[in-house]
C-alpha positions as CSV (number, residue, x, y, z in Angstrom):
1,X,81.1,74.4,-6.2
2,X,77.6,74.2,-7.2
3,X,76.1,75.2,-10.5
4,X,74.3,78.4,-11.1
5,X,70.6,78.3,-9.4
6,X,69.1,78.6,-12.9
7,X,71.0,75.5,-14.1
8,X,70.1,73.5,-11.3
9,X,66.5,74.2,-11.8
10,X,66.6,73.5,-15.4
11,X,68.2,70.0,-14.5
12,X,65.3,69.3,-11.8
13,X,62.7,70.3,-14.3
14,X,64.2,67.8,-16.6
15,X,64.2,65.2,-14.2
16,X,60.6,65.9,-13.5
17,X,59.6,66.1,-17.0
18,X,61.3,62.6,-17.7
19,X,59.4,61.2,-14.7
20,X,56.2,62.7,-15.5
21,X,56.6,61.5,-19.2
22,X,57.2,57.9,-17.8
23,X,54.3,58.2,-15.6
24,X,52.2,59.3,-18.7
25,X,53.6,56.5,-20.7
26,X,52.8,53.9,-18.0
27,X,49.2,55.4,-17.4
28,X,48.7,55.0,-21.2
29,X,49.8,51.4,-21.1
30,X,47.6,50.7,-18.2
31,X,44.6,52.6,-19.6
32,X,45.0,51.6,-23.1
33,X,46.9,48.6,-24.0
34,X,46.3,46.6,-20.8
35,X,42.8,48.0,-19.9
36,X,40.9,45.2,-20.9
37,X,43.0,42.6,-19.1
38,X,43.1,44.6,-15.9
39,X,39.3,45.0,-16.2
40,X,38.7,41.3,-16.6
41,X,41.3,40.5,-13.6
42,X,39.3,42.9,-11.2
43,X,36.0,41.6,-12.2
44,X,37.3,38.0,-11.7
45,X,38.2,39.3,-8.1
46,X,35.1,40.7,-7.3
47,X,32.4,38.8,-9.4
48,X,31.3,35.3,-8.0
49,X,28.9,33.1,-9.8
50,X,27.0,30.6,-7.4
51,X,24.4,27.9,-8.4
52,X,20.8,28.6,-7.3
53,X,19.4,25.0,-6.5
54,X,16.0,24.0,-7.8
55,X,13.3,22.9,-5.6
56,X,13.4,19.3,-5.7
57,X,10.0,17.7,-6.2
58,X,8.2,15.7,-3.7
59,X,7.3,12.2,-3.7
60,X,3.6,11.8,-3.0
61,X,1.5,8.7,-2.1
62,X,-1.5,7.9,-4.3
63,X,-3.8,10.3,-2.4
64,X,-1.4,13.3,-2.5
65,X,0.0,12.9,0.9
66,X,3.9,13.7,1.0
67,X,6.3,10.8,1.6
68,X,9.4,13.0,0.8
69,X,9.9,16.8,0.2
70,X,12.5,19.4,0.3
71,X,12.5,22.5,2.5
72,X,14.8,25.6,2.4
73,X,18.2,25.3,4.0
74,X,21.4,27.3,3.8
75,X,25.0,26.1,3.0
76,X,27.7,27.9,5.0
77,X,31.1,28.5,3.4
78,X,34.2,30.5,3.6
79,X,36.7,32.2,1.6
80,X,40.0,31.9,3.6
81,X,41.7,34.9,1.8
82,X,39.4,37.3,3.7
83,X,39.2,35.5,7.2
84,X,41.2,37.8,9.3
85,X,41.3,35.7,12.6
86,X,41.0,31.9,11.9
87,X,41.1,31.1,15.7
88,X,38.6,33.6,16.9
89,X,36.2,32.7,13.7
90,X,36.5,29.0,14.2
91,X,35.8,29.4,18.1
92,X,32.6,31.5,17.1
93,X,31.3,29.4,14.6
94,X,31.9,25.8,15.4
95,X,29.7,25.9,18.5
96,X,26.5,26.9,16.4
97,X,27.2,24.5,13.6
98,X,27.7,21.9,16.1
99,X,30.8,20.8,14.4
100,X,34.4,20.4,15.9
101,X,36.4,23.5,16.1
102,X,39.5,21.9,14.8
103,X,37.7,20.9,11.6
104,X,36.5,24.6,11.1
105,X,40.0,25.9,11.8
106,X,41.6,23.5,9.4
107,X,39.1,24.6,6.6
108,X,39.7,28.2,7.3
109,X,43.7,27.6,7.0
110,X,43.3,25.8,3.8
111,X,44.6,27.4,0.7
112,X,42.2,28.4,-2.5
113,X,39.1,30.7,-2.3
114,X,36.3,28.5,-1.2
115,X,35.6,25.8,1.4
116,X,32.5,24.3,2.7
117,X,31.9,24.8,6.4
118,X,28.5,22.9,6.6
119,X,25.9,21.8,4.0
120,X,22.1,21.9,4.3
121,X,22.1,23.9,7.7
122,X,18.7,24.7,9.0
123,X,17.9,28.4,8.3
124,X,17.4,29.3,11.8
125,X,21.0,28.0,12.6
126,X,22.4,29.7,9.5
127,X,20.9,33.0,10.5
128,X,22.8,32.9,13.7
129,X,25.9,32.6,12.2
130,X,25.2,35.3,9.7
131,X,24.2,37.8,12.5
132,X,28.0,37.4,13.7
133,X,29.1,39.2,10.5
134,X,32.5,37.4,10.2
135,X,34.8,38.5,7.4
136,X,35.1,35.7,4.7
137,X,32.1,33.7,5.9
138,X,29.4,33.5,3.2
139,X,26.1,31.8,2.8
140,X,24.2,29.9,-0.2
141,X,20.6,29.0,-0.4
142,X,19.9,25.3,-0.7
143,X,17.4,22.7,0.1
144,X,17.3,19.7,2.5
145,X,15.3,16.5,2.0
146,X,12.9,15.3,4.7
147,X,10.9,12.1,4.9
148,X,7.8,13.4,7.3
149,X,6.9,9.5,7.9
150,X,10.4,8.6,8.8
151,X,10.9,4.9,8.0
152,X,7.8,4.7,5.8
153,X,8.5,2.8,2.6
154,X,12.2,3.8,2.7
155,X,13.4,0.9,0.3
156,X,11.0,2.1,-2.2
157,X,11.4,5.9,-1.9
158,X,15.2,5.6,-1.5
159,X,17.3,8.6,-0.4
160,X,19.4,11.8,-1.6
161,X,22.9,12.8,-1.1
162,X,24.2,16.0,0.5
163,X,24.4,17.5,-3.2
164,X,20.8,16.8,-3.8
165,X,21.1,13.7,-6.0
166,X,19.1,10.8,-5.7
167,X,21.0,7.9,-4.6
168,X,18.5,4.8,-4.4
169,X,15.1,3.9,-5.1
170,X,12.6,6.1,-6.7
171,X,14.7,9.2,-5.9
172,X,17.5,7.8,-8.1
173,X,14.9,6.3,-10.7
174,X,13.2,9.7,-11.3
175,X,16.2,11.9,-10.6
176,X,15.9,13.7,-13.8
177,X,12.2,14.5,-13.4
178,X,12.2,15.5,-9.8
179,X,15.6,17.4,-9.8
180,X,14.6,20.4,-11.8
181,X,17.0,22.8,-13.3
182,X,19.4,24.8,-11.3
183,X,19.6,28.7,-11.8
184,X,22.6,31.0,-11.2
185,X,23.2,34.2,-9.3
186,X,26.1,36.5,-10.2
187,X,27.2,39.2,-7.5
188,X,30.1,41.6,-6.8
189,X,31.8,41.5,-3.6
190,X,34.3,43.6,-1.8
191,X,37.5,42.4,-0.3
192,X,35.7,41.7,2.9
193,X,33.5,39.2,1.1
194,X,30.3,41.4,1.4
195,X,28.0,42.3,-1.3
196,X,28.6,45.6,-3.2
197,X,25.2,47.3,-3.2
198,X,25.5,49.1,-6.5
199,X,27.7,46.1,-8.1
200,X,26.6,43.5,-10.4
201,X,23.8,41.4,-9.3
202,X,22.1,39.1,-11.9
203,X,19.9,36.0,-11.3
204,X,18.9,33.3,-13.7
205,X,15.8,31.7,-11.6
206,X,15.9,27.8,-11.1
207,X,13.1,25.7,-12.6
208,X,11.6,23.6,-9.9
209,X,11.3,19.7,-10.4
210,X,7.9,17.6,-11.0
211,X,6.3,15.9,-8.0
212,X,6.2,12.1,-8.4
213,X,2.7,10.7,-7.5
214,X,3.4,7.0,-6.4
215,X,0.8,4.1,-6.3
216,X,1.7,3.6,-2.5
217,X,-1.2,4.1,-0.1
218,X,0.4,5.7,3.1
219,X,-2.1,4.2,5.5
220,X,-1.7,0.7,4.0
221,X,2.0,0.9,3.9
222,X,2.0,1.9,7.5
223,X,0.0,-1.1,8.6
224,X,1.9,-3.5,6.4
225,X,5.3,-2.5,8.1
226,X,3.6,-2.7,11.6
227,X,2.4,-6.2,11.0
228,X,5.6,-7.4,9.2
229,X,7.6,-6.3,12.1
230,X,5.6,-8.1,14.4
231,X,5.5,-11.2,12.3
232,X,9.4,-11.2,11.9
233,X,9.8,-11.1,15.6
234,X,7.1,-13.5,16.6
235,X,8.5,-16.0,14.3
236,X,12.1,-15.2,14.9
237,X,12.7,-14.9,11.4
238,X,15.9,-13.0,9.8
239,X,13.5,-10.7,8.0
240,X,10.4,-10.4,5.7
241,X,8.7,-8.8,2.6
242,X,5.2,-7.9,2.0
243,X,3.6,-6.7,-1.4
244,X,0.1,-5.4,-1.6
245,X,-1.1,-4.9,-5.3
246,X,-4.3,-4.0,-7.3
247,X,-4.3,-6.8,-9.9
248,X,-6.5,-4.7,-12.2
249,X,-4.0,-1.9,-12.5
250,X,-0.7,-3.4,-11.6
251,X,-0.5,-0.6,-8.7
252,X,1.6,-1.4,-5.8
253,X,-0.5,-0.2,-3.0
254,X,2.4,-1.2,-0.3
255,X,5.7,-2.6,-0.5
256,X,7.8,-3.3,2.7
257,X,11.0,-5.4,3.8
258,X,12.0,-5.8,7.3
259,X,14.4,-4.7,8.8
260,X,14.2,-1.3,7.2
261,X,16.1,2.0,7.7
262,X,15.3,5.7,8.3
263,X,16.1,7.7,5.1
264,X,16.8,11.0,7.1
265,X,19.8,8.9,8.6
266,X,20.5,6.7,5.8
267,X,24.3,7.1,6.3
268,X,24.3,5.2,9.7
269,X,22.4,2.1,8.2
270,X,24.0,-1.2,7.3
271,X,24.4,-1.2,3.3
272,X,22.3,-4.3,3.4
273,X,19.4,-2.6,4.7
274,X,19.3,0.0,1.8
275,X,18.2,-2.6,-0.8
276,X,15.0,-3.4,-1.8
277,X,14.7,-7.2,-1.6
278,X,11.2,-7.2,-3.0
279,X,12.6,-6.2,-6.5
280,X,16.3,-6.6,-6.5
281,X,16.7,-9.9,-4.5
282,X,15.6,-13.4,-5.4
283,X,14.7,-16.5,-3.5
284,X,13.3,-20.0,-4.4
285,X,9.5,-19.7,-4.3
286,X,8.8,-23.3,-3.3
287,X,5.1,-24.4,-3.3
288,X,3.6,-21.0,-4.4
289,X,4.9,-21.8,-7.7
290,X,2.5,-24.7,-8.2
291,X,0.0,-22.3,-9.4
292,X,2.1,-21.9,-12.7
293,X,2.3,-25.9,-13.1
294,X,-1.6,-26.3,-12.5
295,X,-2.5,-23.3,-14.8
296,X,-0.4,-24.8,-17.5
297,X,-2.0,-28.2,-17.4
298,X,-5.4,-26.8,-17.4
299,X,-4.8,-24.5,-19.9
300,X,-3.1,-27.0,-22.4
301,X,-5.8,-29.6,-21.5
302,X,-3.2,-32.2,-20.3
303,X,-5.1,-32.4,-17.0
304,X,-8.6,-31.7,-16.0
305,X,-10.5,-30.7,-12.7
306,X,-12.4,-34.1,-12.3
307,X,-9.0,-36.4,-13.2
308,X,-8.4,-38.6,-10.0
309,X,-4.9,-40.3,-9.5
310,X,-3.5,-42.4,-6.6
311,X,-0.7,-40.2,-5.2
312,X,2.3,-41.8,-2.9
313,X,4.2,-39.7,-0.5
314,X,7.6,-40.0,-2.8
315,X,8.6,-40.2,-6.0
316,X,12.1,-41.2,-7.4
317,X,13.4,-39.4,-10.6
318,X,16.8,-40.8,-11.6
319,X,19.0,-40.5,-8.4
320,X,16.5,-37.9,-7.0
321,X,13.8,-38.8,-4.4
322,X,11.2,-36.3,-3.9
323,X,8.8,-36.3,-0.9
324,X,5.5,-34.7,0.2
325,X,6.1,-32.6,3.3
326,X,4.4,-35.3,5.4
327,X,4.3,-39.0,5.2
328,X,1.1,-40.8,3.9
329,X,0.0,-43.7,2.5
330,X,-1.0,-43.7,-1.4
331,X,-4.1,-41.6,-1.5
332,X,-6.7,-40.8,-4.3
333,X,-6.6,-37.1,-5.1
334,X,-8.0,-34.5,-7.7
335,X,-6.2,-31.5,-8.8
336,X,-8.0,-29.7,-6.1
337,X,-6.6,-32.1,-3.4
338,X,-3.1,-31.8,-4.9
339,X,-3.1,-28.1,-4.5
340,X,-4.9,-27.8,-1.2
341,X,-2.8,-30.3,0.5
342,X,0.3,-29.1,-1.5
343,X,1.4,-32.4,-2.6
344,X,4.8,-32.2,-4.3
345,X,4.4,-35.7,-5.9
346,X,1.0,-35.1,-7.1
347,X,2.1,-31.7,-8.7
348,X,5.0,-33.5,-10.4
349,X,2.6,-36.0,-11.8
350,X,0.5,-33.1,-13.3
351,X,3.9,-31.6,-14.6
352,X,4.9,-34.6,-16.3
353,X,1.6,-34.5,-18.3
354,X,2.6,-30.9,-19.4
355,X,6.2,-31.8,-20.4
356,X,9.4,-29.8,-20.1
357,X,9.1,-27.8,-23.1
358,X,5.3,-26.6,-22.3
359,X,6.4,-25.9,-18.5
360,X,9.3,-23.9,-19.7
361,X,6.9,-21.7,-21.9
362,X,4.5,-21.2,-19.1
363,X,7.3,-20.2,-16.6
364,X,8.4,-17.5,-19.2
365,X,4.7,-16.6,-20.0
366,X,4.1,-15.8,-16.3
367,X,7.2,-13.6,-16.4
368,X,9.7,-15.7,-14.4
369,X,13.2,-15.2,-15.6
370,X,12.5,-11.6,-16.9
371,X,12.4,-8.2,-15.2
372,X,8.9,-7.0,-14.7
373,X,9.9,-3.5,-16.0
374,X,8.3,-1.9,-12.8
375,X,11.1,1.0,-13.3
376,X,13.2,0.7,-10.4
377,X,16.8,0.5,-10.0
378,X,18.5,-2.9,-10.1
379,X,15.5,-5.0,-10.6
380,X,16.5,-8.7,-10.9
381,X,15.2,-10.8,-13.6
382,X,15.1,-14.0,-11.4
383,X,17.0,-17.3,-12.5
384,X,15.3,-19.8,-14.6
385,X,17.8,-22.0,-16.5
386,X,17.1,-22.2,-20.1
387,X,15.4,-25.5,-21.3
388,X,18.7,-27.0,-22.8
389,X,20.3,-26.8,-19.5
390,X,17.4,-28.8,-17.7
391,X,18.6,-32.0,-16.3
392,X,16.6,-35.1,-15.6
393,X,15.1,-33.8,-12.3
394,X,14.5,-30.1,-13.5
395,X,10.8,-30.7,-14.6
396,X,9.8,-32.0,-11.2
397,X,12.0,-29.6,-9.2
398,X,10.7,-26.5,-11.2
399,X,7.0,-27.6,-10.9
400,X,7.1,-27.2,-7.1
401,X,9.2,-24.2,-7.0
402,X,12.8,-25.5,-6.2
403,X,15.9,-25.1,-8.3
404,X,14.8,-21.6,-9.7
405,X,14.6,-18.3,-8.1
406,X,12.1,-15.4,-8.5
407,X,11.8,-12.0,-7.0
408,X,8.7,-11.3,-4.5
409,X,7.2,-8.8,-7.0
410,X,7.5,-11.4,-9.7
411,X,5.3,-13.8,-7.8
412,X,3.0,-11.2,-6.7
413,X,2.5,-10.7,-10.4
414,X,1.9,-14.3,-11.1
415,X,-0.9,-14.3,-8.7
416,X,-2.2,-11.2,-10.2
417,X,-2.5,-13.0,-13.4
418,X,-5.1,-15.5,-11.9
419,X,-6.7,-12.8,-10.1
420,X,-7.2,-10.7,-13.3
421,X,-8.7,-13.2,-15.3
422,X,-5.7,-14.6,-17.0
423,X,-4.2,-11.3,-18.0
424,X,-0.5,-10.3,-16.8
425,X,-0.4,-6.6,-15.7
426,X,2.8,-4.8,-15.5
427,X,3.5,-3.7,-11.9
428,X,4.1,-0.1,-11.4
429,X,5.1,2.1,-8.4
430,X,4.3,5.5,-10.0
431,X,0.8,7.0,-11.3
432,X,2.3,10.0,-12.8
433,X,3.9,13.5,-12.2
434,X,2.9,16.9,-11.2
435,X,4.4,19.7,-13.0
436,X,5.4,23.0,-11.4
437,X,2.1,24.6,-12.7
438,X,0.0,21.6,-10.9
439,X,-0.8,19.9,-14.1
440,X,-0.9,16.1,-13.7
441,X,0.7,13.9,-16.3
442,X,-0.1,10.2,-16.1
443,X,2.4,7.4,-16.4
444,X,2.2,5.3,-19.4
445,X,-0.3,2.5,-19.1
446,X,1.2,-0.6,-17.9
447,X,1.9,-3.5,-20.4
448,X,-0.5,-6.3,-20.4
449,X,-0.6,-9.6,-22.0
450,X,-2.9,-12.7,-21.8
451,X,-1.4,-15.7,-20.2
452,X,-4.0,-18.0,-19.8
453,X,-7.7,-18.0,-20.6
454,X,-10.3,-16.6,-18.5
455,X,-12.0,-20.0,-18.0
456,X,-8.4,-21.5,-16.9
457,X,-8.2,-18.6,-14.5
458,X,-11.6,-19.2,-13.1
459,X,-10.5,-22.8,-12.4
460,X,-7.4,-22.1,-10.8
461,X,-9.2,-19.5,-8.6
462,X,-11.3,-22.4,-7.3
463,X,-8.2,-24.5,-6.7
464,X,-6.7,-21.7,-4.6
465,X,-10.0,-20.9,-2.8
466,X,-10.4,-24.5,-1.8
467,X,-6.8,-24.4,-0.6
468,X,-7.5,-21.6,1.9
469,X,-10.9,-23.1,2.7
470,X,-10.0,-26.7,3.4
471,X,-6.2,-27.0,2.9
472,X,-2.9,-25.7,4.1
473,X,-3.9,-22.1,4.0
474,X,-6.5,-22.1,6.4
475,X,-4.9,-19.4,8.6
476,X,-5.4,-17.0,5.7
477,X,-9.1,-17.1,6.1
478,X,-10.6,-13.6,6.7
479,X,-14.2,-13.6,8.3
480,X,-16.8,-12.4,5.8
481,X,-14.5,-12.8,2.7
482,X,-13.3,-15.6,0.7
483,X,-9.6,-15.8,0.1
484,X,-7.8,-17.6,-2.8
485,X,-4.1,-18.6,-2.2
486,X,-1.3,-20.9,-1.6
487,X,1.2,-21.4,1.0
488,X,5.0,-22.0,0.2
489,X,7.6,-23.7,2.5
490,X,11.1,-23.6,0.3
491,X,14.5,-24.9,1.6
492,X,17.1,-22.3,1.5
493,X,20.1,-23.2,-0.8
494,X,23.6,-23.1,0.2
495,X,25.5,-19.9,-0.8
496,X,29.0,-21.4,-1.7
497,X,28.1,-24.8,-3.1
498,X,25.2,-27.1,-4.5
499,X,22.6,-28.4,-2.1
500,X,20.4,-27.0,0.5
501,X,20.6,-25.9,4.1
502,X,18.3,-27.0,6.8
503,X,16.6,-23.4,6.8
504,X,13.4,-22.5,5.1
505,X,11.6,-19.6,3.6
506,X,7.9,-19.4,4.5
507,X,5.4,-17.6,2.1
508,X,1.6,-17.1,1.4
509,X,0.4,-15.5,-1.7
510,X,-3.2,-15.0,-2.4
511,X,-5.9,-12.6,-3.5
512,X,-9.3,-11.3,-2.1
513,X,-12.2,-11.3,-2.4
514,X,-11.8,-14.5,-4.5
515,X,-14.6,-14.2,-6.8
516,X,-14.0,-10.4,-7.5
517,X,-10.2,-9.7,-6.6
518,X,-9.3,-6.4,-5.5
519,X,-6.1,-7.1,-3.7
520,X,-3.1,-9.4,-4.2
521,X,-1.0,-9.8,-1.2
522,X,2.2,-11.7,-1.0
523,X,3.9,-12.4,2.4
524,X,7.5,-13.9,2.7
525,X,9.5,-14.5,5.8
526,X,13.1,-15.3,5.6
527,X,14.1,-18.3,7.7
528,X,11.5,-18.2,10.4
529,X,12.0,-20.7,13.1
530,X,8.2,-21.7,12.7
531,X,9.3,-22.8,9.0
532,X,6.0,-23.5,7.3
533,X,4.1,-20.8,5.3
534,X,0.8,-22.1,6.8
535,X,2.2,-21.3,10.2
536,X,4.3,-18.1,9.7
537,X,3.0,-16.4,6.6
538,X,-0.6,-17.2,6.3
539,X,-1.7,-15.3,9.4
540,X,0.4,-12.2,8.2
541,X,-1.6,-12.3,5.0
542,X,-4.8,-12.3,7.1
543,X,-4.0,-9.2,9.2
544,X,-2.4,-7.3,6.2
545,X,-5.5,-8.0,3.7
546,X,-8.1,-7.6,6.3
547,X,-6.9,-3.9,7.2
548,X,-6.5,-3.1,3.3
549,X,-10.0,-4.4,2.6
550,X,-11.4,-2.1,5.2
551,X,-9.0,0.9,4.1
552,X,-10.5,0.6,0.4
553,X,-14.0,-0.1,1.4
554,X,-14.2,-3.5,-0.5
555,X,-17.5,-5.2,-0.2
556,X,-17.5,-8.9,0.2
557,X,-18.2,-11.1,-2.9
558,X,-19.8,-14.6,-3.4
559,X,-18.1,-17.8,-2.9
560,X,-16.3,-19.4,-5.7
561,X,-17.5,-22.8,-6.7
562,X,-15.8,-25.8,-4.9
563,X,-13.3,-27.8,-7.2
564,X,-13.9,-31.6,-7.4
565,X,-12.2,-33.3,-4.7
566,X,-12.0,-36.5,-2.8
């Protein structure tokens, strides 16, 4: 029934030859035609390229003290394909990383080849997870941003997101300079997610970012925040802002707004606290703006230091009636008296001699209505209506700081003009940068322009010094030093319609020593119960300026001349 054995053997041999030939053909196809594609596919399965983050540059104070720095950290990730027991893996990893087990389990059961489990984990914590030697769990080097001083100048410094990108403040403004350039690591892994010792391993090293040297003095900044918080609480204000500047260089030595936030925990802070009101918010300055009116009139010669006029306590301009802060019978006053006693009516008389066109010019020359160019995200230009929009009462309103809006930094720069002998110096928050080799690259020189003459600045200094010595600024006096400055009490405008509330912003802005200015200090309190700048803000100026003078070892200077007065 069966064929001869030889015939059967021949048939079997033929089948084997055909099968062998098919195998050879198939191997040929795989080894020759498809070799390149298969090799590429295999490499894709084994090769992984990851970014190597660059060291983010530090933010330093003017003396080299670190205000923000980045320290080594690790990111923990998973490749769900290689996780053998998601339930057990999640149970072991979650307690170490201090995250819910269900969150880890959800990530491990997700599709794809890569999921984050935790970012910027402390190196010691990551090491505990690594020692578990769990399949599918991997680690990447990273850095984490720290702010050693906690909430020191947080609105100035800003903060950094989990991906290492600056989100606010100087961290955002100088992102390109301090972020550096990321590198890359290419490695070959086995099916369990472990490195193959003799496999591909190539590194392109990252390039560290530059350190940014700010103008902030950490000690002065700390004291400013201490005193500001005390003043806000004592006066039951909604908040406040203080700026300390060097009028000769434009360097901001301190800038604080209360309430502030902790940049290490910025995500838990109310959004409003993340702003920097000193630069991005505006307010009506009130009587501190009278320094511009007086400067313009003296510069243009429409008023003199010796001129005397009789000043009533109110003035009608069209349908609007303006009043001095306190009722008084008509009084004879010089410009020194008008500024010292902060007479609104007297200042309006001075403004009338100057005229609308020239007052508008001086508002612009002092920098109102234009950003200072301090290089900070979201700087506000202020609000000064163009001349063609002025109404019948605009001249009088603007002369006393009502109806226009400024930033605190703009007003600090206004007083710096007087302190620096009539020259406007652009404020700055950064002195320069240190590259990875330690070379210092100074920031561009601040822009400067002459606003008023040196003689006019000297006369205005006399007025402001007399305002502190014998006028409304008495609470700003510093024993052993002469202070020049001005109080301001401005009604807060309504937010939704024209008109004013019954709330006030209180301020005092001045400089010291008056005859050789080294410091300009602007203090603004938002709606204090005490209302008046003389009561709420002038004492704050005194405590801040006195500490800064001692910190910078500033010697006393002679008393400025006393202006003519009644």
